[in-house]
TORKOL-4160 file (C-alpha; in steps of 0.2 Angstrom, whole numbers, padded with zeros to 4 digits, m for minus):
122
<pt num="1" X="0340" Y="0602" Z="0457"/>
<pt num="2" X="0340" Y="0612" Z="0441"/>
<pt num="3" X="0327" Y="0608" Z="0428"/>
<pt num="4" X="0333" Y="0598" Z="0414"/>
<pt num="5" X="0326" Y="0606" Z="0398"/>
<pt num="6" X="0338" Y="0599" Z="0385"/>
<pt num="7" X="0350" Y="0585" Z="0381"/>
<pt num="8" X="0364" Y="0598" Z="0384"/>
<pt num="9" X="0357" Y="0601" Z="0401"/>
<pt num="10" X="0357" Y="0582" Z="0404"/>
<pt num="11" X="0375" Y="0580" Z="0398"/>
<pt num="12" X="0381" Y="0594" Z="0409"/>
<pt num="13" X="0372" Y="0587" Z="0424"/>
<pt num="14" X="0380" Y="0570" Z="0420"/>
<pt num="15" X="0398" Y="0577" Z="0418"/>
<pt num="16" X="0396" Y="0586" Z="0435"/>
<pt num="17" X="0390" Y="0571" Z="0444"/>
<pt num="18" X="0405" Y="0561" Z="0436"/>
<pt num="19" X="0417" Y="0575" Z="0441"/>
<pt num="20" X="0411" Y="0574" Z="0459"/>
<pt num="21" X="0412" Y="0555" Z="0459"/>
<pt num="22" X="0430" Y="0556" Z="0452"/>
<pt num="23" X="0435" Y="0567" Z="0466"/>
<pt num="24" X="0431" Y="0554" Z="0479"/>
<pt num="25" X="0441" Y="0540" Z="0471"/>
<pt num="26" X="0458" Y="0542" Z="0479"/>
<pt num="27" X="0468" Y="0528" Z="0472"/>
<pt num="28" X="0484" Y="0534" Z="0463"/>
<pt num="29" X="0481" Y="0552" Z="0468"/>
<pt num="30" X="0489" Y="0564" Z="0480"/>
<pt num="31" X="0478" Y="0568" Z="0495"/>
<pt num="32" X="0480" Y="0585" Z="0504"/>
<pt num="33" X="0470" Y="0586" Z="0520"/>
<pt num="34" X="0468" Y="0603" Z="0529"/>
<pt num="35" X="0462" Y="0605" Z="0547"/>
<pt num="36" X="0447" Y="0617" Z="0546"/>
<pt num="37" X="0440" Y="0617" Z="0564"/>
<pt num="38" X="0437" Y="0633" Z="0573"/>
<pt num="39" X="0455" Y="0634" Z="0580"/>
<pt num="40" X="0462" Y="0630" Z="0562"/>
<pt num="41" X="0451" Y="0644" Z="0554"/>
<pt num="42" X="0456" Y="0656" Z="0568"/>
<pt num="43" X="0474" Y="0652" Z="0565"/>
<pt num="44" X="0473" Y="0655" Z="0546"/>
<pt num="45" X="0467" Y="0639" Z="0538"/>
<pt num="46" X="0456" Y="0647" Z="0526"/>
<pt num="47" X="0470" Y="0657" Z="0518"/>
<pt num="48" X="0481" Y="0642" Z="0518"/>
<pt num="49" X="0467" Y="0632" Z="0509"/>
<pt num="50" X="0465" Y="0646" Z="0496"/>
<pt num="51" X="0484" Y="0646" Z="0493"/>
<pt num="52" X="0485" Y="0628" Z="0490"/>
<pt num="53" X="0470" Y="0628" Z="0478"/>
<pt num="54" X="0478" Y="0643" Z="0469"/>
<pt num="55" X="0494" Y="0634" Z="0467"/>
<pt num="56" X="0486" Y="0618" Z="0460"/>
<pt num="57" X="0476" Y="0629" Z="0448"/>
<pt num="58" X="0490" Y="0640" Z="0443"/>
<pt num="59" X="0502" Y="0625" Z="0440"/>
<pt num="60" X="0489" Y="0615" Z="0431"/>
<pt num="61" X="0491" Y="0600" Z="0443"/>
<pt num="62" X="0481" Y="0585" Z="0441"/>
<pt num="63" X="0477" Y="0570" Z="0452"/>
<pt num="64" X="0476" Y="0579" Z="0468"/>
<pt num="65" X="0462" Y="0578" Z="0480"/>
<pt num="66" X="0460" Y="0592" Z="0493"/>
<pt num="67" X="0449" Y="0588" Z="0508"/>
<pt num="68" X="0444" Y="0598" Z="0523"/>
<pt num="69" X="0442" Y="0590" Z="0541"/>
<pt num="70" X="0437" Y="0597" Z="0557"/>
<pt num="71" X="0453" Y="0592" Z="0567"/>
<pt num="72" X="0468" Y="0582" Z="0564"/>
<pt num="73" X="0471" Y="0579" Z="0582"/>
<pt num="74" X="0486" Y="0590" Z="0586"/>
<pt num="75" X="0483" Y="0606" Z="0597"/>
<pt num="76" X="0493" Y="0622" Z="0595"/>
<pt num="77" X="0500" Y="0618" Z="0578"/>
<pt num="78" X="0486" Y="0625" Z="0567"/>
<pt num="79" X="0485" Y="0627" Z="0552"/>
<pt num="80" X="0489" Y="0608" Z="0550"/>
<pt num="81" X="0491" Y="0601" Z="0532"/>
<pt num="82" X="0493" Y="0582" Z="0529"/>
<pt num="83" X="0500" Y="0576" Z="0513"/>
<pt num="84" X="0499" Y="0558" Z="0506"/>
<pt num="85" X="0507" Y="0554" Z="0490"/>
<pt num="86" X="0502" Y="0538" Z="0481"/>
<pt num="87" X="0511" Y="0523" Z="0489"/>
<pt num="88" X="0519" Y="0534" Z="0503"/>
<pt num="89" X="0516" Y="0537" Z="0521"/>
<pt num="90" X="0506" Y="0552" Z="0527"/>
<pt num="91" X="0516" Y="0567" Z="0532"/>
<pt num="92" X="0509" Y="0581" Z="0543"/>
<pt num="93" X="0515" Y="0599" Z="0543"/>
<pt num="94" X="0510" Y="0611" Z="0557"/>
<pt num="95" X="0509" Y="0630" Z="0556"/>
<pt num="96" X="0507" Y="0630" Z="0537"/>
<pt num="97" X="0504" Y="0648" Z="0532"/>
<pt num="98" X="0501" Y="0654" Z="0515"/>
<pt num="99" X="0519" Y="0660" Z="0514"/>
<pt num="100" X="0525" Y="0642" Z="0515"/>
<pt num="101" X="0513" Y="0634" Z="0503"/>
<pt num="102" X="0522" Y="0637" Z="0487"/>
<pt num="103" X="0538" Y="0629" Z="0494"/>
<pt num="104" X="0528" Y="0614" Z="0502"/>
<pt num="105" X="0518" Y="0611" Z="0485"/>
<pt num="106" X="0533" Y="0612" Z="0474"/>
<pt num="107" X="0545" Y="0602" Z="0485"/>
<pt num="108" X="0533" Y="0589" Z="0492"/>
<pt num="109" X="0519" Y="0587" Z="0480"/>
<pt num="110" X="0528" Y="0590" Z="0464"/>
<pt num="111" X="0545" Y="0583" Z="0468"/>
<pt num="112" X="0540" Y="0570" Z="0481"/>
<pt num="113" X="0552" Y="0576" Z="0494"/>
<pt num="114" X="0545" Y="0581" Z="0511"/>
<pt num="115" X="0551" Y="0598" Z="0518"/>
<pt num="116" X="0561" Y="0589" Z="0532"/>
<pt num="117" X="0563" Y="0604" Z="0544"/>
<pt num="118" X="0544" Y="0608" Z="0543"/>
<pt num="119" X="0537" Y="0590" Z="0546"/>
<pt num="120" X="0528" Y="0589" Z="0562"/>
<pt num="121" X="0533" Y="0574" Z="0573"/>
<pt num="122" X="0521" Y="0567" Z="0585"/>
C-alpha cells in the first residue's frame, strides 16, 4: 500500500477504492465475460479482450463491466464471449476474434440486437 503523505493522496486512494467498488456493482450495467483459460488464451482471447477494451475506450462507453473467467464450459469454441444486457438473457458467442469485436460491440452492446448468426447455441 502506498504511503499517504497528504490529503490529496488520501483523496486519490479513496477515489480508486470507490472506482474498484463501483466496478463490482452490476445492477443496470452491461456485463461482458471473456473465457480466459489456457485454451482460450491459446485461441486468441487476450487479443479479443484487448479489442473489446479498446472499443469501450474509443467509443466512450459507460456502465459496462468486463470480467475474465477461466472457462465458460464450452469446448472447441474459444475465444468465448458472453454478453448480458440489463434485464436481458445471457448471450454466448463462440470463436470471437478481434476482427468481429467491432460488429459485436456496435450491434449487441450499443444497439441491443444480438448478432443472430454468430450466437452460440448449446
